[in-house]
KEKOLGU-79718 format. One record per residue (C-alpha): x, y, z; residue number from 0; residue in three letters. Coordinates in Angstrom, 1 decimal. Each point is the difference from the previous one (the first is absolute). Example, Ala and Ser with C-alpha at 12.3 -4.5 7.8 and 13.67 -1.06 7.14 Angstrom:
2
[node [12.3 -4.5 7.8] 0 'ALA'] [node [1.4 3.4 -0.7] 1 'SER'] 
REM end
This chain:
318
[node [-9.3 1.1 -26.2] 0 'UNK'] [node [2.7 2.3 -0.8] 1 'UNK'] [node [2.8 -1.0 -2.3] 2 'UNK'] [node [3.1 1.9 -0.3] 3 'UNK'] [node [2.5 -1.0 -2.6] 4 'UNK'] [node [3.7 1.1 0.1] 5 'UNK'] [node [3.0 -0.1 -2.3] 6 'UNK'] [node [3.3 -0.6 1.8] 7 'UNK'] [node [2.7 2.0 -1.7] 8 'UNK'] [node [3.5 0.5 0.4] 9 'UNK'] [node [-0.5 3.0 2.5] 10 'UNK'] [node [-3.7 0.2 1.1] 11 'UNK'] [node [-3.0 -1.7 -0.2] 12 'UNK'] [node [-2.9 1.6 -2.2] 13 'UNK'] [node [-3.6 -0.5 0.0] 14 'UNK'] [node [-1.6 -1.0 -3.2] 15 'UNK'] [node [-3.1 -0.6 -1.7] 16 'UNK'] [node [-0.9 -3.4 -0.7] 17 'UNK'] [node [-2.9 -2.6 -0.1] 18 'UNK'] [node [2.2 -2.4 2.1] 19 'UNK'] [node [0.1 -2.4 -3.6] 20 'UNK'] [node [3.1 -1.9 0.2] 21 'UNK'] [node [0.1 0.2 -3.6] 22 'UNK'] [node [0.7 3.9 0.0] 23 'UNK'] [node [2.7 -0.6 2.4] 24 'UNK'] [node [3.7 0.2 -1.7] 25 'UNK'] [node [2.5 -3.1 1.2] 26 'UNK'] [node [3.1 2.3 0.4] 27 'UNK'] [node [-1.9 2.0 2.5] 28 'UNK'] [node [-0.5 -0.4 3.7] 29 'UNK'] [node [-3.3 0.4 1.5] 30 'UNK'] [node [-1.8 0.9 3.4] 31 'UNK'] [node [-3.5 -0.8 -0.1] 32 'UNK'] [node [-2.2 1.3 3.6] 33 'UNK'] [node [-3.3 -1.6 0.5] 34 'UNK'] [node [-2.2 1.2 2.9] 35 'UNK'] [node [-3.3 -1.8 0.5] 36 'UNK'] [node [-2.6 -0.7 2.4] 37 'UNK'] [node [-0.9 -3.4 -1.3] 38 'UNK'] [node [3.1 -2.1 -1.3] 39 'UNK'] [node [-2.2 -2.0 -2.5] 40 'UNK'] [node [0.0 3.3 -2.1] 41 'UNK'] [node [3.4 -0.5 -0.8] 42 'UNK'] [node [-0.2 -3.6 -1.6] 43 'UNK'] [node [-1.0 1.3 -3.9] 44 'UNK'] [node [3.5 2.2 0.5] 45 'UNK'] [node [2.1 -2.4 1.2] 46 'UNK'] [node [-1.2 -2.6 -2.3] 47 'UNK'] [node [0.9 2.4 -2.6] 48 'UNK'] [node [3.7 0.0 1.0] 49 'UNK'] [node [-0.1 -4.0 0.0] 50 'UNK'] [node [0.5 -0.9 3.5] 51 'UNK'] [node [-0.5 -3.7 1.0] 52 'UNK'] [node [-3.2 -0.8 2.1] 53 'UNK'] [node [2.1 -0.9 3.3] 54 'UNK'] [node [1.5 3.8 -0.2] 55 'UNK'] [node [-3.7 1.6 -0.6] 56 'UNK'] [node [-1.1 -1.9 2.8] 57 'UNK'] [node [2.9 1.3 2.3] 58 'UNK'] [node [-0.8 3.8 -1.2] 59 'UNK'] [node [-3.9 -0.5 0.4] 60 'UNK'] [node [-0.1 -1.9 3.2] 61 'UNK'] [node [3.2 0.5 2.1] 62 'UNK'] [node [0.7 -2.7 2.4] 63 'UNK'] [node [1.8 1.1 3.4] 64 'UNK'] [node [2.2 -3.5 -0.3] 65 'UNK'] [node [1.1 1.1 -3.4] 66 'UNK'] [node [2.2 2.9 -0.1] 67 'UNK'] [node [1.8 -0.9 -3.3] 68 'UNK'] [node [-0.3 -2.1 -2.9] 69 'UNK'] [node [2.4 -0.6 -2.9] 70 'UNK'] [node [-0.5 -0.9 -3.6] 71 'UNK'] [node [2.9 0.0 -2.7] 72 'UNK'] [node [-0.5 3.5 -0.6] 73 'UNK'] [node [-2.5 1.6 2.7] 74 'UNK'] [node [0.8 0.7 3.4] 75 'UNK'] [node [-3.5 0.9 2.2] 76 'UNK'] [node [0.3 1.3 3.4] 77 'UNK'] [node [-2.8 0.6 2.2] 78 'UNK'] [node [0.9 2.8 2.7] 79 'UNK'] [node [-2.2 0.6 3.2] 80 'UNK'] [node [-0.6 3.9 0.4] 81 'UNK'] [node [-2.1 2.4 1.9] 82 'UNK'] [node [-3.0 1.6 -1.3] 83 'UNK'] [node [1.1 3.8 -1.0] 84 'UNK'] [node [-2.9 1.5 2.0] 85 'UNK'] [node [-0.5 -2.9 2.9] 86 'UNK'] [node [3.9 -1.2 0.7] 87 'UNK'] [node [-1.6 -2.6 2.2] 88 'UNK'] [node [-1.9 -1.9 -2.9] 89 'UNK'] [node [1.9 -2.4 -2.1] 90 'UNK'] [node [0.0 -0.2 -3.8] 91 'UNK'] [node [2.1 -1.8 -2.4] 92 'UNK'] [node [2.7 1.9 -2.4] 93 'UNK'] [node [0.8 -2.5 -3.2] 94 'UNK'] [node [2.7 0.5 -1.7] 95 'UNK'] [node [0.9 -1.9 -3.4] 96 'UNK'] [node [3.5 0.2 -1.7] 97 'UNK'] [node [0.6 -1.4 -3.5] 98 'UNK'] [node [2.4 1.1 -2.5] 99 'UNK'] [node [-1.2 3.1 -1.3] 100 'UNK'] [node [-3.1 1.1 2.2] 101 'UNK'] [node [-0.4 0.2 3.5] 102 'UNK'] [node [-3.7 -0.4 1.3] 103 'UNK'] [node [-1.2 1.3 3.5] 104 'UNK'] [node [-3.3 -0.3 1.3] 105 'UNK'] [node [-1.4 1.5 3.1] 106 'UNK'] [node [-3.6 0.9 1.4] 107 'UNK'] [node [-1.5 3.4 -1.9] 108 'UNK'] [node [0.6 1.9 3.3] 109 'UNK'] [node [3.4 -0.7 0.7] 110 'UNK'] [node [2.6 2.5 -0.7] 111 'UNK'] [node [3.1 -2.0 0.5] 112 'UNK'] [node [1.7 1.3 -2.6] 113 'UNK'] [node [-1.1 3.5 0.2] 114 'UNK'] [node [3.0 2.2 -1.0] 115 'UNK'] [node [2.3 -3.0 -1.1] 116 'UNK'] [node [0.3 0.9 -3.4] 117 'UNK'] [node [0.9 3.9 0.7] 118 'UNK'] [node [2.7 -1.4 2.4] 119 'UNK'] [node [1.2 -2.2 -3.1] 120 'UNK'] [node [0.1 2.9 -2.2] 121 'UNK'] [node [1.7 2.1 2.1] 122 'UNK'] [node [2.8 -2.0 1.8] 123 'UNK'] [node [3.2 1.7 0.4] 124 'UNK'] [node [2.3 -2.5 -1.2] 125 'UNK'] [node [-1.2 -0.2 -3.3] 126 'UNK'] [node [-0.5 -4.0 0.0] 127 'UNK'] [node [-0.8 -1.7 -2.5] 128 'UNK'] [node [-3.7 -1.4 0.0] 129 'UNK'] [node [-1.0 -3.8 -0.7] 130 'UNK'] [node [-2.0 -2.4 1.0] 131 'UNK'] [node [2.4 -1.1 3.0] 132 'UNK'] [node [0.4 3.4 0.9] 133 'UNK'] [node [-3.8 0.5 0.3] 134 'UNK'] [node [-0.3 -3.4 1.8] 135 'UNK'] [node [2.2 1.2 2.6] 136 'UNK'] [node [-1.6 3.6 0.4] 137 'UNK'] [node [-3.2 -1.6 0.2] 138 'UNK'] [node [1.1 -2.5 3.0] 139 'UNK'] [node [2.0 3.2 1.6] 140 'UNK'] [node [-4.0 2.0 -0.7] 141 'UNK'] [node [-1.5 -2.6 2.1] 142 'UNK'] [node [2.5 -0.1 2.8] 143 'UNK'] [node [-0.2 3.9 -0.1] 144 'UNK'] [node [-4.1 0.1 0.3] 145 'UNK'] [node [0.4 -3.1 2.9] 146 'UNK'] [node [2.1 2.5 1.9] 147 'UNK'] [node [-2.4 3.0 -0.4] 148 'UNK'] [node [-3.1 -2.3 0.9] 149 'UNK'] [node [2.3 -0.9 3.5] 150 'UNK'] [node [0.4 3.9 0.5] 151 'UNK'] [node [-3.7 0.6 0.1] 152 'UNK'] [node [-0.5 -3.2 2.2] 153 'UNK'] [node [2.8 1.4 2.2] 154 'UNK'] [node [-1.8 3.6 0.2] 155 'UNK'] [node [-3.1 -1.6 1.0] 156 'UNK'] [node [1.4 -2.0 2.8] 157 'UNK'] [node [2.0 3.2 1.2] 158 'UNK'] [node [-3.2 2.3 0.2] 159 'UNK'] [node [-1.4 -3.0 2.0] 160 'UNK'] [node [2.6 0.0 2.4] 161 'UNK'] [node [0.1 3.6 0.2] 162 'UNK'] [node [-3.6 0.3 0.6] 163 'UNK'] [node [0.2 -3.0 2.8] 164 'UNK'] [node [2.5 2.4 1.7] 165 'UNK'] [node [-1.9 3.5 -0.2] 166 'UNK'] [node [-3.5 -1.0 0.0] 167 'UNK'] [node [-0.6 -3.7 0.6] 168 'UNK'] [node [-3.6 0.8 1.3] 169 'UNK'] [node [-0.8 0.4 -3.8] 170 'UNK'] [node [1.4 -3.5 -1.1] 171 'UNK'] [node [-1.8 -3.5 0.1] 172 'UNK'] [node [1.3 -3.1 -0.6] 173 'UNK'] [node [-1.8 -0.8 -3.1] 174 'UNK'] [node [2.2 3.1 -1.3] 175 'UNK'] [node [2.9 -2.0 1.3] 176 'UNK'] [node [-0.8 -3.2 -1.6] 177 'UNK'] [node [-1.1 1.5 -3.3] 178 'UNK'] [node [3.5 1.6 -0.5] 179 'UNK'] [node [1.7 -3.5 1.2] 180 'UNK'] [node [-2.2 -1.9 -2.5] 181 'UNK'] [node [1.1 2.6 -2.7] 182 'UNK'] [node [3.5 -0.5 0.9] 183 'UNK'] [node [-0.1 -3.8 0.0] 184 'UNK'] [node [-1.6 0.3 -3.4] 185 'UNK'] [node [2.9 2.1 -1.7] 186 'UNK'] [node [2.6 -2.4 1.9] 187 'UNK'] [node [-1.5 -3.1 -1.8] 188 'UNK'] [node [0.2 2.1 -3.5] 189 'UNK'] [node [3.7 1.1 0.7] 190 'UNK'] [node [0.7 -3.5 0.6] 191 'UNK'] [node [-1.4 -1.5 -2.8] 192 'UNK'] [node [1.5 2.3 -2.1] 193 'UNK'] [node [3.2 -0.9 1.5] 194 'UNK'] [node [-0.7 -3.8 -0.7] 195 'UNK'] [node [-1.1 0.6 -3.7] 196 'UNK'] [node [3.2 2.2 -0.5] 197 'UNK'] [node [2.0 -2.6 1.5] 198 'UNK'] [node [-1.3 -2.5 -3.0] 199 'UNK'] [node [2.0 2.2 -2.8] 200 'UNK'] [node [3.2 -1.8 -1.0] 201 'UNK'] [node [2.7 1.1 -1.6] 202 'UNK'] [node [-1.6 -0.5 -3.4] 203 'UNK'] [node [1.3 0.0 -3.5] 204 'UNK'] [node [-2.4 -1.4 -2.8] 205 'UNK'] [node [-0.7 0.7 -3.5] 206 'UNK'] [node [3.5 -0.1 -1.5] 207 'UNK'] [node [1.1 2.3 2.6] 208 'UNK'] [node [-2.6 2.9 -1.2] 209 'UNK'] [node [-1.3 0.1 3.4] 210 'UNK'] [node [1.1 -0.4 3.6] 211 'UNK'] [node [-0.5 0.7 3.6] 212 'UNK'] [node [3.5 0.9 1.1] 213 'UNK'] [node [1.9 0.6 3.2] 214 'UNK'] [node [-1.5 3.5 0.4] 215 'UNK'] [node [-3.6 -1.2 0.9] 216 'UNK'] [node [2.0 -2.1 2.2] 217 'UNK'] [node [1.4 2.4 1.8] 218 'UNK'] [node [-3.2 1.9 0.0] 219 'UNK'] [node [-2.0 -3.0 1.4] 220 'UNK'] [node [2.9 -0.6 2.7] 221 'UNK'] [node [-0.8 3.8 1.3] 222 'UNK'] [node [-3.3 -1.1 0.8] 223 'UNK'] [node [0.7 -1.3 3.6] 224 'UNK'] [node [0.3 3.7 0.9] 225 'UNK'] [node [-4.0 0.2 -1.2] 226 'UNK'] [node [-0.6 -3.4 2.1] 227 'UNK'] [node [1.7 1.8 3.1] 228 'UNK'] [node [-2.2 2.7 -0.1] 229 'UNK'] [node [-3.0 -2.0 -0.4] 230 'UNK'] [node [1.0 -1.8 3.1] 231 'UNK'] [node [0.5 2.9 1.9] 232 'UNK'] [node [-3.2 1.6 -0.9] 233 'UNK'] [node [-1.7 -3.1 1.5] 234 'UNK'] [node [1.8 0.1 3.5] 235 'UNK'] [node [-0.9 3.7 -0.1] 236 'UNK'] [node [-3.4 -0.8 -0.5] 237 'UNK'] [node [0.0 -2.7 2.5] 238 'UNK'] [node [1.9 2.7 2.6] 239 'UNK'] [node [-3.1 2.3 -0.6] 240 'UNK'] [node [-2.4 -2.6 0.7] 241 'UNK'] [node [1.9 -1.1 3.4] 242 'UNK'] [node [0.2 3.5 0.9] 243 'UNK'] [node [-3.6 0.6 0.0] 244 'UNK'] [node [-0.8 -3.0 1.4] 245 'UNK'] [node [2.2 1.0 3.1] 246 'UNK'] [node [-2.1 3.2 -0.1] 247 'UNK'] [node [-3.4 -2.0 0.1] 248 'UNK'] [node [1.4 -1.7 2.7] 249 'UNK'] [node [1.3 3.0 2.3] 250 'UNK'] [node [-3.8 1.6 -0.8] 251 'UNK'] [node [-1.7 -3.4 1.5] 252 'UNK'] [node [2.9 -0.1 3.0] 253 'UNK'] [node [-1.1 3.7 0.8] 254 'UNK'] [node [-3.7 -1.1 0.1] 255 'UNK'] [node [0.8 -2.6 1.9] 256 'UNK'] [node [2.0 1.7 2.4] 257 'UNK'] [node [-2.8 2.6 0.3] 258 'UNK'] [node [-2.4 -2.8 1.0] 259 'UNK'] [node [2.4 -1.4 2.5] 260 'UNK'] [node [0.2 4.0 1.6] 261 'UNK'] [node [-3.9 0.0 0.1] 262 'UNK'] [node [-0.3 -3.6 1.6] 263 'UNK'] [node [2.6 0.6 2.4] 264 'UNK'] [node [-1.7 2.9 1.1] 265 'UNK'] [node [-3.3 -1.4 0.5] 266 'UNK'] [node [1.5 -3.0 2.0] 267 'UNK'] [node [-0.1 1.5 3.3] 268 'UNK'] [node [-3.1 2.0 -0.7] 269 'UNK'] [node [-1.6 -2.7 -1.0] 270 'UNK'] [node [0.8 -2.0 3.2] 271 'UNK'] [node [-1.2 2.8 2.3] 272 'UNK'] [node [-3.6 0.0 -1.7] 273 'UNK'] [node [0.2 -3.6 0.5] 274 'UNK'] [node [0.6 0.0 3.7] 275 'UNK'] [node [-3.0 2.9 0.2] 276 'UNK'] [node [-2.2 -1.7 -2.0] 277 'UNK'] [node [-0.2 -3.1 2.1] 278 'UNK'] [node [-2.9 -0.3 2.3] 279 'UNK'] [node [1.2 -0.4 3.6] 280 'UNK'] [node [-1.9 1.1 2.8] 281 'UNK'] [node [2.3 1.8 1.9] 282 'UNK'] [node [2.4 2.4 -2.3] 283 'UNK'] [node [0.4 3.3 1.8] 284 'UNK'] [node [0.8 1.6 -3.1] 285 'UNK'] [node [-3.3 -0.2 -1.1] 286 'UNK'] [node [-1.3 2.1 2.7] 287 'UNK'] [node [2.3 3.0 -0.2] 288 'UNK'] [node [-1.9 3.5 -1.4] 289 'UNK'] [node [2.8 0.7 -2.7] 290 'UNK'] [node [1.0 -3.4 -0.5] 291 'UNK'] [node [-1.0 -0.2 -3.2] 292 'UNK'] [node [2.3 3.1 -1.1] 293 'UNK'] [node [2.8 -1.0 1.8] 294 'UNK'] [node [-0.1 -3.3 -1.7] 295 'UNK'] [node [-0.1 2.2 -3.7] 296 'UNK'] [node [2.8 2.1 1.2] 297 'UNK'] [node [2.3 -3.4 1.4] 298 'UNK'] [node [-0.4 -1.5 -3.4] 299 'UNK'] [node [0.8 3.0 -1.9] 300 'UNK'] [node [3.1 0.7 2.1] 301 'UNK'] [node [0.9 -3.8 -0.6] 302 'UNK'] [node [-0.4 0.5 -3.9] 303 'UNK'] [node [2.1 2.9 -0.1] 304 'UNK'] [node [2.8 -1.3 2.1] 305 'UNK'] [node [0.0 -3.2 -2.4] 306 'UNK'] [node [0.2 2.3 -2.8] 307 'UNK'] [node [2.8 2.1 1.7] 308 'UNK'] [node [1.9 -3.6 0.6] 309 'UNK'] [node [-0.5 -0.8 -3.4] 310 'UNK'] [node [1.5 2.9 -1.4] 311 'UNK'] [node [2.9 0.1 2.0] 312 'UNK'] [node [0.9 -3.6 -1.0] 313 'UNK'] [node [-0.4 1.1 -3.6] 314 'UNK'] [node [-3.3 -2.1 -1.1] 315 'UNK'] [node [-1.1 3.1 -2.0] 316 'UNK'] [node [3.3 0.0 -2.1] 317 'UNK'] 
REM end
């Protein structure tokens, strides 16, 4: 488990050394407790030390896909579906808790959802005052930023697949397209569920107005429609790639059937001739010809060549 405690000053966020004991936290200072863990059961002792009630602890340990937001008198818990940093098609849950004086975030130990965020906050060009409201707003924006990057990675995979289909379709297999299609579908579900989770954030003001989810986050959520449009277009693109590949397969099958049809058409008159001369009639003058066998072979060869020429003139080999 990784635990990082940051002190939120007016102009920057500073990492501090602390054993995460709530008694050591100053009352008039805001904090951000970042927790990364493989098994969420490990965080129970830490959160119990911060006096979270039992239901809040359950939301932390076992986030429900149907319960994205939970409120108490002084606490808001938000569970956001996100992608794994290494496998963007793998679903994880980011939990953010906001209460007077502290924000707690919980993610999988391998996830780098907030990597680089502190540096951006401390080096913002507008000299903004950093508080819990601004930090929560920045966290939501960073989640959307990471989601956009995931969509860009997925689009690059779809584009590579489309280019390979155009340049070297023989190297492709239908399973390759189906795998990418399933991955895009998984990412689309993550993005849609994240949008639903963010929509559950109302404009809140509680704890005597000390903490609020203000209009800025609402504006950010409204801009999320653009990300939804990207995922929709991405799914349409992969469906187009699959349709293109299926057309290529159909074309290959048609060419094979066309070849078989030409072969069959060539051998139909030859089969007729061999069938005639294979009959056991007593009076068949051609059977007594000295060079009848060779004449027959030459005749069927000429017929076959004439058929090939006729088929070629009619464009059967195009």
